[in-house]
C-alpha positions in Angstrom: 89.1 97.5 114.6 87.8 98.5 118.0 88.0 95.0 119.5 91.7 94.6 118.5 92.5 98.0 120.1 90.6 97.0 123.2 92.5 93.7 123.3 95.8 95.7 123.1 94.7 97.8 126.1 93.9 94.6 128.0 97.1 92.9 127.1 99.0 96.0 128.3 97.5 95.3 131.7 98.6 91.6 131.6 95.3 90.1 130.6 95.1 87.2 128.1 92.8 88.1 125.2 92.1 86.2 121.9 90.4 88.1 119.1 88.5 86.0 116.5 86.7 87.5 113.6 83.8 85.5 112.1 84.1 85.5 108.3 80.9 83.6 107.7 77.8 84.0 109.8 75.4 81.4 108.5 75.2 78.5 108.3 76.9 78.4 111.7 79.9 76.0 111.6 79.7 75.0 115.3 82.6 72.6 115.2 84.9 75.3 113.7 83.6 77.7 116.4 84.5 75.2 119.2 87.9 74.6 117.6 88.7 78.3 117.5 87.6 78.8 121.1 89.2 75.7 122.5 91.5 76.6 125.3 89.8 79.9 125.7 88.4 81.1 128.9 85.4 83.5 129.1 83.7 84.4 125.8 82.9 88.0 124.8 81.1 88.7 121.6 81.2 92.1 119.9 78.6 92.4 117.2 78.0 95.7 115.3 74.4 94.7 114.7 71.2 93.9 116.6 71.7 91.5 119.5 68.5 89.6 119.3 68.6 87.1 116.4 72.2 87.9 115.6 75.3 85.8 115.2 76.3 86.1 118.8 73.0 84.7 120.1 73.2 81.9 117.7 76.8 81.1 118.6 76.2 81.2 122.3 73.1 79.1 122.1 75.1 76.5 120.1 78.0 76.6 122.6 75.6 76.3 125.6 73.9 73.2 124.0 77.3 71.6 123.5 78.2 72.2 127.2 81.1 74.4 126.0 80.2 77.3 128.3 80.3 75.2 131.5 82.6 77.0 133.9 82.9 80.0 131.6 81.2 83.4 131.6 79.8 84.8 128.4 78.6 88.2 127.3 77.3 89.9 124.1 78.0 93.5 123.3 75.6 94.4 120.5 73.0 97.0 119.7 69.8 96.7 121.7 66.6 96.5 119.7 66.2 100.2 119.5 66.6 103.1 117.1 70.1 104.5 116.8 70.3 108.1 115.7 72.3 109.1 112.6 75.8 110.5 113.2 79.5 110.1 112.6 81.0 106.7 113.3 82.8 107.8 116.5 79.7 109.1 118.2 77.6 106.1 117.1 80.3 103.7 118.4 80.4 105.7 121.7 76.6 105.5 122.0 76.6 101.7 121.4 79.6 101.0 123.7 81.9 100.0 120.8 84.9 102.3 121.5 88.1 100.4 122.5 88.1 102.0 126.0 84.5 101.1 126.6 85.0 97.5 125.4 88.1 97.0 127.6 86.3 98.5 130.7 83.3 96.2 130.1 85.5 93.1 129.8 87.3 94.0 133.0 83.9 94.5 134.8 82.3 91.4 133.4 85.2 89.0 133.8 
């Protein structure tokens, strides 16, 4: 997907990137999330859904409560709580910032 392609772009520049795909959203398995992210640095969530009330917010809230995010930066790329017009997938991804180049640029800027 877009995130894997963005990770390839970042790796080509010498950046260390780990891609993790959540197979189950709820109930949140916090211990498994911590285990998957152990040893990771900053945390970037890409969610092709609404940010507020989504998996990424739930996961970051859990990680923050556990103190996992201390010394790490975190960011969520998701759809703002707004109407997204109909269109083909490439145009919709571009509008929402989900294209690989957009994701890679955002990660470089944020981290």
